[in-house]
Structure formats: structure tokens, C-alpha cells
TORVEXPA-841549 format. One record per residue (C-alpha): residue number from 0; residue in three letters; x, y, z. Coordinates in steps of 0.02 Angstrom, whole numbers, always signed. Each point is the difference from the previous one (the first is absolute). Layout:
N
- NUM/ALA/X/Y/Z .
...
end
This chain:
597
- 0/MET/+945/+728/+1773 .
- 1/ILE/+152/-44/-105 .
- 2/GLY/+11/-186/-30 .
- 3/ASP/+111/-123/-89 .
- 4/PHE/+26/+52/-181 .
- 5/ASN/+74/-165/-58 .
- 6/GLU/-153/-40/-105 .
- 7/ASN/+17/+168/-89 .
- 8/LYS/+171/-51/-66 .
- 9/ASN/-88/-110/-125 .
- 10/LYS/-109/+144/-58 .
- 11/LYS/+60/+119/-134 .
- 12/VAL/-36/+185/-15 .
- 13/ALA/+28/+97/-162 .
- 14/ILE/+33/+186/+20 .
- 15/ILE/-23/+99/-160 .
- 16/GLY/+104/+159/+1 .
- 17/GLY/+160/+51/+87 .
- 18/GLY/-45/+174/+61 .
- 19/PRO/-27/+44/+184 .
- 20/SER/-167/-93/+10 .
- 21/GLY/+76/-157/-77 .
- 22/ILE/+152/+5/+113 .
- 23/THR/-100/+15/+161 .
- 24/SER/-123/-134/-59 .
- 25/ALA/+144/-118/-33 .
- 26/LYS/+77/+38/+170 .
- 27/THR/-164/-31/+90 .
- 28/SER/-29/-162/-96 .
- 29/LEU/+174/-64/+45 .
- 30/GLU/-31/+50/+180 .
- 31/CYS/-155/-111/+0 .
- 32/GLY/+97/-149/-66 .
- 33/PHE/-56/+1/-181 .
- 34/ASN/+106/-49/-150 .
- 35/VAL/+11/+165/-96 .
- 36/VAL/+39/+51/-178 .
- 37/LEU/+0/+186/-44 .
- 38/PHE/-14/+37/-186 .
- 39/GLU/+73/+165/-61 .
- 40/LYS/-1/+41/-186 .
- 41/ASN/+142/+128/+11 .
- 42/ASP/+183/-22/+43 .
- 43/ASN/-16/+73/+175 .
- 44/ILE/-119/+16/+146 .
- 45/GLY/-74/+163/+65 .
- 46/GLY/-143/+36/-120 .
- 47/VAL/-18/+188/-17 .
- 48/TRP/+158/+21/+104 .
- 49/SER/+110/-116/-102 .
- 50/ILE/+165/+77/-53 .
- 51/GLY/-8/-93/-165 .
- 52/GLU/-84/+57/-161 .
- 53/SER/-166/-69/+61 .
- 54/GLY/-8/+120/+147 .
- 55/LYS/-121/+144/-21 .
- 56/ALA/+77/+117/+129 .
- 57/TRP/+121/+129/-69 .
- 58/GLU/+172/+43/+67 .
- 59/ASN/-6/+74/+176 .
- 60/MET/-189/-14/+5 .
- 61/GLU/-59/+6/+181 .
- 62/THR/-145/-91/+79 .
- 63/HIS/-153/+108/+36 .
- 64/ILE/-16/-73/+174 .
- 65/SER/+127/-26/+138 .
- 66/TYR/+123/-141/+24 .
- 67/VAL/-110/-73/+138 .
- 68/SER/-148/-17/-118 .
- 69/MET/+121/-71/-128 .
- 70/SER/+62/-140/+111 .
- 71/PHE/-59/-170/+56 .
- 72/SER/-51/-38/+178 .
- 73/ASP/+146/-112/+47 .
- 74/PHE/+145/+71/-99 .
- 75/GLU/+77/+167/+48 .
- 76/TRP/+98/+115/-113 .
- 77/ASP/+179/-53/+33 .
- 78/VAL/+72/+173/+29 .
- 79/PRO/+23/+108/+155 .
- 80/ASN/-139/+124/+42 .
- 81/GLU/+99/+150/-60 .
- 82/LYS/+20/-81/-172 .
- 83/LYS/-177/-67/-21 .
- 84/PRO/-75/+83/-154 .
- 85/PHE/-165/+81/+44 .
- 86/HIS/-55/-33/-178 .
- 87/PRO/+108/-136/-80 .
- 88/LYS/+61/+20/-177 .
- 89/LYS/-15/-132/-135 .
- 90/GLU/+170/-75/+34 .
- 91/GLU/-32/-7/+188 .
- 92/MET/-168/-84/-24 .
- 93/PHE/+77/-131/-114 .
- 94/LYS/+136/-39/+127 .
- 95/TYR/-128/-17/+140 .
- 96/LEU/-104/-122/-102 .
- 97/GLN/+154/-97/-52 .
- 98/ASP/+63/-11/+181 .
- 99/TYR/-172/-58/+57 .
- 100/SER/-2/-136/-132 .
- 101/LYS/+172/-63/+49 .
- 102/HIS/-33/+6/+187 .
- 103/PHE/-158/-105/-12 .
- 104/LYS/+70/-116/-137 .
- 105/VAL/-128/+57/-128 .
- 106/SER/+142/+22/-125 .
- 107/GLU/+30/-188/-1 .
- 108/ASN/-177/-28/-65 .
- 109/ILE/-6/+128/-141 .
- 110/ARG/-1/-42/-185 .
- 111/LEU/+54/+155/-94 .
- 112/ASN/-30/+24/-187 .
- 113/THR/-150/-115/+10 .
- 114/MET/-163/+46/-84 .
- 115/VAL/-162/-77/+64 .
- 116/ASN/-111/-33/-150 .
- 117/SER/-148/-92/+75 .
- 118/ILE/-79/-30/+170 .
- 119/SER/-148/-117/+1 .
- 120/GLN/-99/-87/+135 .
- 121/ILE/-3/-190/+7 .
- 122/ASN/-82/-131/+112 .
- 123/ASN/+121/-121/+80 .
- 124/PHE/-101/-146/+68 .
- 125/ASN/+92/-150/+69 .
- 126/ILE/-78/-140/-102 .
- 127/SER/+20/-135/+133 .
- 128/ASN/-68/+105/+143 .
- 129/ASN/-137/+68/-111 .
- 130/ASN/-58/-177/-44 .
- 131/ASN/+1/-50/+183 .
- 132/ASN/-102/+152/+45 .
- 133/ASN/-124/-39/-138 .
- 134/ASN/-18/-179/+60 .
- 135/ASN/-28/+54/+179 .
- 136/ASN/-123/+132/-53 .
- 137/ASN/-96/-125/-106 .
- 138/ASN/-12/-124/+145 .
- 139/ASN/-60/+134/+117 .
- 140/ASN/-126/+62/-127 .
- 141/ASN/-69/-177/-15 .
- 142/ASN/-18/-21/+189 .
- 143/ASN/-60/+174/+45 .
- 144/ASN/-130/+121/-59 .
- 145/ASN/+55/+144/-110 .
- 146/ASN/-80/+130/+113 .
- 147/ASN/+166/+49/+78 .
- 148/ASN/+134/-15/-134 .
- 149/ASN/+118/+122/+81 .
- 150/ASN/+6/-98/+164 .
- 151/ASN/+30/-163/-94 .
- 152/ASN/+142/+81/-96 .
- 153/ASN/+77/+65/+161 .
- 154/ASN/-3/-175/+75 .
- 155/ASN/+76/-77/-156 .
- 156/ASN/+137/+130/-5 .
- 157/ASN/+40/-24/+183 .
- 158/ASN/+8/-190/-19 .
- 159/ASN/+120/+15/-145 .
- 160/ASN/+108/+130/+86 .
- 161/ASN/+15/-100/+162 .
- 162/ASN/+91/-138/-94 .
- 163/ASN/+123/+124/-74 .
- 164/ASN/+42/+134/+126 .
- 165/ASN/-90/+61/+154 .
- 166/ASN/+86/+167/-15 .
- 167/ASN/-73/+52/-167 .
- 168/ASN/-61/+178/+15 .
- 169/ASN/-172/+71/-29 .
- 170/ASN/+48/+49/-177 .
- 171/ASN/+0/-183/-55 .
- 172/ASN/-168/-34/+80 .
- 173/ASN/-75/+154/-78 .
- 174/ASN/+72/-48/-168 .
- 175/ASN/-74/-175/+9 .
- 176/ASN/-166/+77/+41 .
- 177/ASN/+23/+110/-151 .
- 178/ASN/+14/-154/-113 .
- 179/ASN/-163/-69/+65 .
- 180/ASN/-101/+156/+33 .
- 181/ASN/+63/+146/-104 .
- 182/ASN/-155/+106/+19 .
- 183/ASN/+0/-2/+190 .
- 184/ASN/+186/+28/+6 .
- 185/ASN/-8/+163/-99 .
- 186/ASN/-74/+88/+151 .
- 187/ASN/+63/-102/+147 .
- 188/ASN/+182/-39/-41 .
- 189/ASN/+111/+82/+130 .
- 190/ASN/+144/+35/-117 .
- 191/ASN/+55/+14/-179 .
- 192/ASN/+124/-144/+4 .
- 193/ASN/-62/-144/-110 .
- 194/SER/+130/-139/-10 .
- 195/ASN/-79/-70/-157 .
- 196/ILE/+32/+161/-96 .
- 197/GLN/+174/+27/-70 .
- 198/TRP/+74/+115/-131 .
- 199/LEU/+95/-42/-159 .
- 200/VAL/+134/+131/-37 .
- 201/LYS/+82/+4/-171 .
- 202/SER/+156/+104/-21 .
- 203/ASN/+148/+35/-116 .
- 204/LYS/+176/+56/+32 .
- 205/ILE/+49/+160/-91 .
- 206/ASN/+170/+0/-84 .
- 207/GLU/+119/+147/-23 .
- 208/LYS/-88/+47/-162 .
- 209/GLY/-168/+11/+87 .
- 210/GLU/-62/-160/-82 .
- 211/LYS/-99/-136/+87 .
- 212/CYS/+85/-167/+27 .
- 213/GLU/-2/-148/+121 .
- 214/GLU/-188/-22/+20 .
- 215/ASN/-52/-70/+169 .
- 216/GLU/-161/-61/+83 .
- 217/GLU/-24/-21/+188 .
- 218/ILE/-145/-32/+118 .
- 219/PHE/-17/+109/+155 .
- 220/ASP/-116/-11/+149 .
- 221/PHE/-12/+190/+18 .
- 222/VAL/+32/+150/-112 .
- 223/ILE/+28/+179/+54 .
- 224/ILE/-11/+136/-133 .
- 225/CYS/+121/+143/+35 .
- 226/THR/+20/+84/-169 .
- 227/GLY/-48/+173/+63 .
- 228/MET/-94/+146/-75 .
- 229/PHE/+134/+50/-124 .
- 230/SER/+10/-150/-115 .
- 231/LYS/-56/+76/-164 .
- 232/LYS/+7/+175/-76 .
- 233/ARG/-174/+70/-8 .
- 234/ASP/-73/+4/-174 .
- 235/ILE/-38/+179/-52 .
- 236/ASN/-25/+83/-168 .
- 237/ILE/+138/+131/+12 .
- 238/ASN/+120/-105/-103 .
- 239/GLU/-133/-28/-134 .
- 240/LYS/-39/+186/-7 .
- 241/LEU/+182/+45/-23 .
- 242/LYS/+60/-150/-99 .
- 243/ASN/+107/+53/-148 .
- 244/LYS/-41/+181/+40 .
- 245/PHE/+103/+48/+152 .
- 246/ASN/+181/+39/-41 .
- 247/GLY/+72/-59/+165 .
- 248/LYS/+2/-145/+123 .
- 249/ILE/-148/-52/+108 .
- 250/TRP/+62/-74/+163 .
- 251/SER/-97/-100/+130 .
- 252/SER/+25/+41/+183 .
- 253/GLY/+81/-171/+22 .
- 254/GLU/+134/+47/-126 .
- 255/TYR/+48/+159/+91 .
- 256/LYS/+161/-23/+100 .
- 257/ASN/+75/+175/+18 .
- 258/PRO/-11/+178/-74 .
- 259/LYS/+150/-15/-117 .
- 260/PRO/-98/-35/-163 .
- 261/PHE/-106/+156/+29 .
- 262/ILE/+133/+132/+34 .
- 263/GLY/-39/+163/-92 .
- 264/LYS/-160/-69/-78 .
- 265/ASN/-185/+40/+4 .
- 266/VAL/-89/-149/+77 .
- 267/LEU/-183/-45/+15 .
- 268/VAL/-42/-112/+149 .
- 269/VAL/-171/-83/-16 .
- 270/GLY/-90/-47/+162 .
- 271/GLY/-54/+75/+164 .
- 272/PHE/+52/-120/+135 .
- 273/SER/+158/-52/+91 .
- 274/SER/+119/-49/-140 .
- 275/ALA/-50/+147/-112 .
- 276/ILE/+20/+131/+136 .
- 277/GLU/+161/-75/+68 .
- 278/ILE/+81/-21/-172 .
- 279/ALA/-52/+176/-53 .
- 280/SER/+80/+66/+159 .
- 281/SER/+159/-102/-18 .
- 282/ILE/+39/+61/-177 .
- 283/ALA/-60/+181/+18 .
- 284/ASN/+170/+70/+49 .
- 285/GLN/+84/-70/-156 .
- 286/THR/-131/+23/-136 .
- 287/LYS/-45/+154/-98 .
- 288/MET/-182/-20/+54 .
- 289/VAL/-111/-138/+70 .
- 290/TYR/-184/-5/-46 .
- 291/LEU/-108/-107/+112 .
- 292/ASN/-157/-61/-88 .
- 293/CYS/-129/-44/+135 .
- 294/LYS/-186/+36/+8 .
- 295/ASN/-23/+12/+188 .
- 296/SER/+106/+56/+145 .
- 297/VAL/+45/-110/+148 .
- 298/TYR/+67/+47/+170 .
- 299/VAL/+190/+4/-5 .
- 300/LEU/+76/-39/+170 .
- 301/LYS/+179/-2/+59 .
- 302/ARG/+68/-161/+73 .
- 303/ARG/+26/+74/+172 .
- 304/TYR/-118/+115/+90 .
- 305/PRO/+53/+124/+134 .
- 306/MET/-85/-22/+168 .
- 307/GLU/+12/+97/+161 .
- 308/ASN/+164/+13/+96 .
- 309/GLY/+102/-15/-160 .
- 310/ILE/-41/-183/-29 .
- 311/VAL/-9/-48/-184 .
- 312/PRO/-62/-179/-18 .
- 313/PRO/-41/-83/-166 .
- 314/VAL/-171/+51/-61 .
- 315/ASP/-61/-181/-5 .
- 316/TYR/+3/+3/+189 .
- 317/CYS/-108/+154/+0 .
- 318/LEU/-124/-91/-112 .
- 319/GLN/+10/-171/+82 .
- 320/LYS/-36/+23/+184 .
- 321/ARG/-124/-114/+85 .
- 322/THR/-71/+139/+106 .
- 323/MET/-49/+94/-159 .
- 324/ILE/-48/-150/-107 .
- 325/TYR/-111/-82/+131 .
- 326/ASP/-82/+167/+36 .
- 327/CYS/-36/+26/-186 .
- 328/LYS/-80/-171/-10 .
- 329/LYS/-135/+59/+121 .
- 330/LYS/-43/+146/-112 .
- 331/LEU/-103/+10/-158 .
- 332/ILE/+101/-16/-160 .
- 333/LYS/-27/+182/-50 .
- 334/GLU/+53/+61/+172 .
- 335/GLY/+156/-109/-5 .
- 336/ASN/+41/+69/-173 .
- 337/ARG/-12/+178/+66 .
- 338/MET/+123/-43/+140 .
- 339/THR/+121/-74/-126 .
- 340/ASP/-19/+150/-114 .
- 341/GLN/+44/+119/+141 .
- 342/PHE/+161/-94/+35 .
- 343/PHE/+48/-15/-184 .
- 344/ASN/-29/+184/-30 .
- 345/LEU/+106/+45/+151 .
- 346/ALA/+138/-123/-49 .
- 347/SER/+1/+65/-180 .
- 348/GLU/+19/+180/+62 .
- 349/ASN/-176/+53/-47 .
- 350/GLN/-11/-74/-174 .
- 351/ARG/-184/+47/-11 .
- 352/GLU/+59/+180/-17 .
- 353/ASN/+148/-36/-114 .
- 354/SER/-48/+53/-176 .
- 355/LEU/+150/-89/-76 .
- 356/PHE/-68/-172/+47 .
- 357/GLN/-162/+37/+90 .
- 358/TYR/-91/-146/+80 .
- 359/THR/-186/+17/-35 .
- 360/LYS/-81/-165/+44 .
- 361/PRO/-144/+21/+125 .
- 362/GLU/+52/-19/+182 .
- 363/ASN/-124/-138/+37 .
- 364/GLN/+66/-116/-137 .
- 365/SER/+147/-118/+10 .
- 366/HIS/+165/+87/-37 .
- 367/TYR/+148/-45/-108 .
- 368/HIS/+179/+38/+52 .
- 369/VAL/+178/-29/-59 .
- 370/PHE/+171/+41/+70 .
- 371/SER/+132/+119/-66 .
- 372/GLU/+125/+113/+88 .
- 373/THR/+24/+124/-143 .
- 374/PHE/-151/-3/-118 .
- 375/ILE/-87/+156/+67 .
- 376/GLU/+166/+93/+4 .
- 377/LYS/+35/-45/-182 .
- 378/LEU/-171/+68/-47 .
- 379/LYS/+39/+164/+89 .
- 380/GLU/+169/+8/-88 .
- 381/ASN/-90/-23/-168 .
- 382/LYS/+100/-157/-37 .
- 383/ILE/-159/-103/-14 .
- 384/LYS/-160/+53/-88 .
- 385/VAL/-165/-92/+21 .
- 386/VAL/-102/-41/-156 .
- 387/LYS/-176/-61/+43 .
- 388/ASN/-71/-21/-175 .
- 389/SER/-2/-167/-93 .
- 390/LEU/+138/-44/-123 .
- 391/ILE/-85/-40/-166 .
- 392/ASP/+132/+12/-138 .
- 393/CYS/+170/+63/-52 .
- 394/ASN/+100/+65/-147 .
- 395/ASP/+182/-50/+18 .
- 396/ASN/+48/+86/+164 .
- 397/GLU/-158/+104/+17 .
- 398/LEU/-128/-77/+119 .
- 399/ILE/-184/+41/-16 .
- 400/PHE/-117/+5/+151 .
- 401/GLN/-188/+28/+13 .
- 402/ASP/-108/+55/+147 .
- 403/LEU/-177/-56/+39 .
- 404/ASN/-73/+140/-105 .
- 405/GLY/+101/-46/-153 .
- 406/LYS/+126/+140/+18 .
- 407/ILE/+171/-45/-73 .
- 408/GLU/+167/+32/+86 .
- 409/THR/+170/-40/-77 .
- 410/ILE/+172/-19/+77 .
- 411/ASP/+150/+9/-117 .
- 412/ASN/+172/-80/+4 .
- 413/ILE/-35/-148/+114 .
- 414/ASP/+153/-114/-9 .
- 415/GLU/-50/-147/+110 .
- 416/ILE/-158/-72/+79 .
- 417/ILE/-3/-102/+162 .
- 418/ASN/-159/-100/+17 .
- 419/CYS/-46/-27/+184 .
- 420/VAL/-176/-67/-10 .
- 421/GLY/+40/-154/+101 .
- 422/TYR/-2/-189/-4 .
- 423/ASP/-127/-138/+15 .
- 424/ILE/+6/-172/+80 .
- 425/ASP/+27/-143/-120 .
- 426/PHE/-47/-183/+21 .
- 427/PRO/+50/-80/-166 .
- 428/PHE/+16/-168/+87 .
- 429/PHE/-186/-10/+45 .
- 430/ASP/-137/-58/-118 .
- 431/ASP/-159/+102/-23 .
- 432/ASN/-96/-104/+126 .
- 433/ILE/+118/+39/+143 .
- 434/LYS/+4/+183/-49 .
- 435/LYS/-189/+0/+9 .
- 436/LEU/+0/-83/+172 .
- 437/ILE/+109/+140/+70 .
- 438/SER/-102/+134/-92 .
- 439/LEU/+148/+67/-99 .
- 440/ASP/-44/+170/-76 .
- 441/LEU/+139/+115/-59 .
- 442/SER/-124/+142/-27 .
- 443/THR/+2/+23/+189 .
- 444/PRO/+189/+18/+30 .
- 445/HIS/-21/+52/+182 .
- 446/LEU/-77/-171/+36 .
- 447/PRO/+28/-118/-149 .
- 448/ILE/-44/-162/+92 .
- 449/VAL/-127/-33/+138 .
- 450/LEU/+58/-111/+144 .
- 451/TYR/-28/-25/+185 .
- 452/LYS/+121/+120/+86 .
- 453/HIS/+83/+18/-171 .
- 454/THR/+73/-172/+33 .
- 455/LEU/-118/-148/-22 .
- 456/SER/-135/-51/-121 .
- 457/PRO/-145/-105/+65 .
- 458/ASN/-11/-73/-176 .
- 459/LEU/+178/-69/-1 .
- 460/ASP/+82/-114/+128 .
- 461/ASN/+184/-3/+50 .
- 462/ILE/+48/+162/-87 .
- 463/ALA/+34/+174/+70 .
- 464/PHE/+42/+171/-70 .
- 465/VAL/+122/+114/+92 .
- 466/GLY/+34/+183/-40 .
- 467/ILE/-124/+10/-144 .
- 468/TYR/-78/+168/+43 .
- 469/ARG/+54/+182/+0 .
- 470/THR/+123/+35/+88 .
- 471/PRO/+55/-117/+140 .
- 472/SER/+143/+26/+122 .
- 473/LEU/+114/-145/+43 .
- 474/GLY/-90/-24/+166 .
- 475/GLU/-168/-17/-89 .
- 476/MET/+69/-129/-120 .
- 477/GLU/+76/-98/+143 .
- 478/ILE/-160/-9/+104 .
- 479/GLN/-94/-57/-155 .
- 480/ALA/+127/-139/-28 .
- 481/ARG/-8/-55/+182 .
- 482/PHE/-190/+0/-4 .
- 483/ALA/-10/-114/-152 .
- 484/ILE/+148/-114/+35 .
- 485/TYR/-39/-29/+185 .
- 486/GLY/-171/-58/-61 .
- 487/PHE/+76/-115/-131 .
- 488/ALA/+119/-70/+132 .
- 489/GLY/-141/-33/+125 .
- 490/ILE/+69/+122/+129 .
- 491/THR/-158/+103/-9 .
- 492/GLU/-169/-21/-82 .
- 493/LEU/-42/+92/-160 .
- 494/PRO/-171/+81/-11 .
- 495/THR/-151/-96/-61 .
- 496/LYS/-55/+22/-179 .
- 497/GLU/-159/+82/+64 .
- 498/THR/+103/+130/+95 .
- 499/MET/+105/+33/-154 .
- 500/PHE/-150/+24/-113 .
- 501/GLU/-77/+125/+122 .
- 502/GLU/+162/+101/+6 .
- 503/ILE/+15/-3/-190 .
- 504/LYS/-169/+85/-15 .
- 505/LYS/+74/+150/+91 .
- 506/VAL/+155/-1/-111 .
- 507/GLU/-108/-1/-156 .
- 508/LYS/-90/+157/+61 .
- 509/ILE/+168/+90/+15 .
- 510/ARG/+49/-61/-173 .
- 511/ASN/-159/+63/-80 .
- 512/LEU/+24/+177/+63 .
- 513/ASN/+58/+115/-140 .
- 514/GLU/+88/+166/+15 .
- 515/ASN/-162/+100/+5 .
- 516/HIS/-60/-108/+144 .
- 517/ASN/+153/+19/+108 .
- 518/ARG/+109/-145/-57 .
- 519/PRO/+145/-17/+123 .
- 520/GLN/+181/+16/-53 .
- 521/PHE/+43/-163/+85 .
- 522/ALA/-98/-162/+15 .
- 523/LEU/+37/-10/+186 .
- 524/GLU/-104/+113/+110 .
- 525/SER/+146/+1/+121 .
- 526/SER/+163/-98/+11 .
- 527/ILE/-22/-6/+189 .
- 528/HIS/-174/-75/-5 .
- 529/PHE/+54/-123/-135 .
- 530/CYS/+155/-61/+92 .
- 531/ASP/-80/-1/+173 .
- 532/ASP/-145/-103/-65 .
- 533/LEU/+111/-132/-82 .
- 534/ALA/+115/+0/+152 .
- 535/LYS/-149/-33/+114 .
- 536/GLN/-57/-145/-108 .
- 537/ILE/+169/-87/+16 .
- 538/GLY/+25/+40/+183 .
- 539/VAL/+142/+126/-13 .
- 540/LEU/-93/+159/+52 .
- 541/PRO/+32/+45/+182 .
- 542/ASP/-150/+43/+108 .
- 543/PHE/-3/+190/+3 .
- 544/ILE/-90/+13/+167 .
- 545/LYS/+118/-121/+85 .
- 546/LEU/+151/+83/-80 .
- 547/LYS/-55/+170/+65 .
- 548/GLU/-10/-72/+176 .
- 549/ASP/+163/-100/-5 .
- 550/ASP/+113/+107/-108 .
- 551/SER/-62/+179/-14 .
- 552/LEU/+159/+60/-88 .
- 553/LEU/-15/-126/-141 .
- 554/PHE/-187/+31/-14 .
- 555/ASN/+29/+187/-17 .
- 556/ILE/+127/-29/-139 .
- 557/ILE/-106/-118/-105 .
- 558/TRP/-162/+95/+29 .
- 559/ASN/+58/+180/-18 .
- 560/TYR/+161/-7/-101 .
- 561/LEU/+65/-151/-95 .
- 562/PHE/-87/-124/-114 .
- 563/HIS/+139/-127/+6 .
- 564/PRO/+10/-176/-77 .
- 565/CYS/+90/-64/+155 .
- 566/PHE/-161/+23/+99 .
- 567/TYR/-62/-160/-81 .
- 568/ARG/+145/-100/+72 .
- 569/ILE/-35/+35/+184 .
- 570/VAL/-125/-142/+22 .
- 571/GLY/-58/-153/-97 .
- 572/PRO/+86/-117/-124 .
- 573/PHE/+184/+35/-34 .
- 574/SER/+4/+145/+123 .
- 575/ASN/+164/+91/+30 .
- 576/SER/+57/+46/+175 .
- 577/GLN/+97/+150/-70 .
- 578/SER/-153/+82/-81 .
- 579/ARG/-31/+119/+145 .
- 580/ASN/+181/+59/+0 .
- 581/ILE/-6/+28/-189 .
- 582/LEU/-157/+104/+19 .
- 583/LEU/+74/+106/+139 .
- 584/ASN/+160/+27/-99 .
- 585/ASP/-93/+61/-154 .
- 586/TYR/-113/+110/+106 .
- 587/ASN/+155/+82/+74 .
- 588/HIS/+75/+19/-173 .
- 589/TYR/-156/+85/-69 .
- 590/PHE/-64/+105/+142 .
- 591/ILE/+120/+16/+146 .
- 592/GLU/+160/+39/-96 .
- 593/LYS/-96/+138/-94 .
- 594/LYS/+74/-30/-171 .
- 595/LYS/-3/+157/-106 .
- 596/LEU/-37/+21/-185 .
end
């Protein structure tokens, strides 16, 4: 399946963003023989996990999911088993990403401190070849009836191509057809690789003062957007409400690094999801009091969940088991939600009965969850108090809240506020037309753009989006990158535009669900279904039935225990002969060695 990539060396790929999704996209592009440039606006790679000022993770922040979920399929954590962090901290994540970049020579293709200002689509027709094609087409049109234009165009394209190179791939033929018969090609084109479409990328270097300089323009054959979900602080009205009124500092969650600035103070944390609950928990031992302002409760789970026989695996491997996920797929949505609710309630130590942070959402609806080891304990110790009413005003250090009935509640002597209402995606380099073609809508933050498999747009050729949904693991980003780039490289075929449009209809239905109609917490129904589907399309998903017959041990592990990125390196393009051993090793580390809390 893997051919000669020499012709790809003349093709350029622009990667926008140097976080995990950008790094793995660059690695995969290099692997396929492309000429790669990765643009990163900050002074270091890593995205959220960067150790520089641009990183949004605070000191000693741990991943919510295990080190296996936070790894790529062909690059192990370079530490012995006994030292592997079950949940890597910020500094460990950064080192892993840095080591990965160096190992696969991504680092040699990165432009740091480079801001991309504009990305626009251009047509790149070869004038000489285009004229020849036109002449041939005109001659054929004079000698033949116009009843079968598409066949005539096929013949003309084949005649031209025979003189140039008999090995030209189907992409070129399809693209020539596209020039002559655009309407037919919209539904019948076998891939999304149009050699006549290129992208103009305009960028600036950023100097030490943060000023733009050294403007540059380059043409690329492909562009991959990897700017993530945390590009821009979400616009909210809290700052306007408190502007020139609050006698203290209002922090964003991205500015929080450690508890030191909050020692001995009364702090209001605004928000009800991961960053708010984790930050409130992390400062609670050193503050006078933490008030958590959130309207609704979510399930709060610990990162590791005790199982029978003293085994305590990471909770992501309790949630992501194929035996459970594939079984849920057969059930009605409401029934599947009830199953999930039962597990969440058990894992949260019966939060439906916990009056301090009681979970009240109906069992048959989709359920929201976050991770924290100490939040519930801090509530019990009265170090955190929950405030559910809306913040409407303040007088110096007195904050004023109001409930749905108009009743006023005040809290005095608040010294600092930490605003944890989240981030939005940001595409300042796209014009309004491209934003419209990808259905950009920031009012739906759980699904701000609508794409095929969150990766491709049937309206735009030679561009992909990786990691632009809430909240992908490294393995999910990697399989997205492989799916798009293998298609661009001609290793596999990308889906037809018709197939993509049909899938997008389903995505739009999910997007249009609001909270009252059971809007899901995450855009993906299941990481397993998402990854298995993409893996199947690019030929890297092993046959489960055959695997069960030939290797029952491995089948048992991947079906009943581990959802492991290495599983997608057992067969297909760029497979790794060590993948089985890596899987067995991590299975032993998780389940056989019986690691304790």
C-alpha cells in the first residue's frame, strides 16, 4: 500500500499550531514524504502543555486521563514501568512532546514566534498544460457530439497524461475531470485532493517586544489547522459588570499558575467545569475561603477507580472499554445514558445523594463529568462553598448575587476572582467566506465547526482540521492526522463529497441540540467509535473476529481492558512490529501488577 513518496517531496504542507495535534500532524506529513513547515506563534511548542508563558496548564497540573491515552501510537514514554506517571504532570507532558518532536525530526521544521495572519485558497493552473488541454478539448468537441462530455474529458486527460507520466495517480485524473466537469465531480470524486487548489499563507515573525516583523508569503499544497480549542478567552460580561467596581484582581484560568497569590484570601472561582473545580480544590488549603460560583452540578470523579481484587486502573479505562462501548451502541440513547449514569454515580461515591454537590440531571439524559481527587473532601471540610446564584454586581469587595426569583444574596470581603468560563477556538487567519463554509458558530462551543469526522470539509479541498473539538486525547488527534494526510499523500482514498455531506447532516443534528434537549458534553459520541471508524478507513484497524481466533490474549486486552493507541499500529501503513509487546506491557502495568492508590 505504501508507495514511492518522491513526488511528495515537491509538495508543501503548512501546519498551523505547535500543540500536540500540530506536532503529530507534522510527524505524519514528514513520514509521507512531504515538505513541512509548522507555524507556532509562541516561543515554544506544546500548546496547553507548554512550559512557557503561553501554556495554560498550571504548575504540577496532572492530565485527567492516563499516560497511555496521553501518548502517541509509535512513541513510548521513555521511562521504566515503575517510574511511568499514571497521570503525567505539565512538565512531564511537555518533555514527552518535546522528545517526540526531536525523535521524528519535527523540531527541524518548526518556525517559532511566527504569527499566521492570512490563509486563502488559490487556483494554481499550469498555463502551458491548461492551454494544451483546452486545445485538445476544443478539437474533440468539434469532432464529437456533446452528449458525453465527461467521457471526452476523460480521454483528453488520459492522452495528455500518457505523454507526461504513466504513473500519475488517480488524484490527477480526478482533478482534470474536475476542471472540465465540476458538477459531476462534486458527487463522484473519490477523494478531496485537488492538485489545482493551493493555499497562500501570509505570516509575520514576532520580535522580543511582541511586535510583528519580517512579513512572509508562501504557497502550500496542503494546510492542516491545529490551533486547538483554547485559542481565545471566552467573551463574558463579568468584567463589564465589575469594571471599576471590584477592588481586587480578576484572573483568567490561563493566568493561574499556583496558589501563592491567594494565600489567606477569600477567593471567588467562577465556573462549573474542570478548570474551576480543579483550581478551587488546589487553592482551598491555603485560602481563607473559596466560593465556587456554578449554576449546575456535574459528576466529580477521581482519576483512578478501584476495581475488584485491589486493582486500581485509571478511570478512563473504565469508561473506554470496547465491550461496554459497543454494547451501548446497540441500545437506545436513553438506555445508554442510564447505564452511564449508574457508573458515574458509583464512581462519584453516590453524588446523587450528596447534598453538598448533588447531581440532579435526569438519568436518561447525557451526563457531564470532571475529575478531581479532593473537591468533595474540601466541600466536606467547609473549605469550599458553592454559590449557585448569578453574579450581577459588586461594591468594592462585596459581591452581589441574584437567584431566579429575584432574591439577592451578598458575599463580603472577596479579595480575588478567578474566571474559569473557558476558551473558544479562533481563526483570525480565515476570511468570512471560509468561516461560513466550515459553519463556524461560537454560540455552540461544544461543536463550533461542522466537518466530516471533525476533520474535513466537503466545501474546501486540500485542508484538514485536527484536534478542533472538545476534548481529544493524543491518540484521537493522531488518528485524525493519519486519516487526512494518508489521503493527501495518496496512500488511502478520502471519502467522496457525497459521503461527507451525509455525515455532516448527522453532526448538525448533534450541534443543534440544546441543554434542555440532552446536548452532550462532548461532540464525539465515543472516542472508541470515532478512532475505530477512521482507523478502518485507512486500513489500520485489525479484524476483530480474526484477532479473536489468532490471538485471544491480545483480543481480550483490547476488547475488555485497554483502549490503546498502539492498537492502530498492528496492521496497515507504517505498522510497528513492537505494538503487541507495548500493549501487553501496559496491560501488565495497569492490571496485573495491581497498582494501588
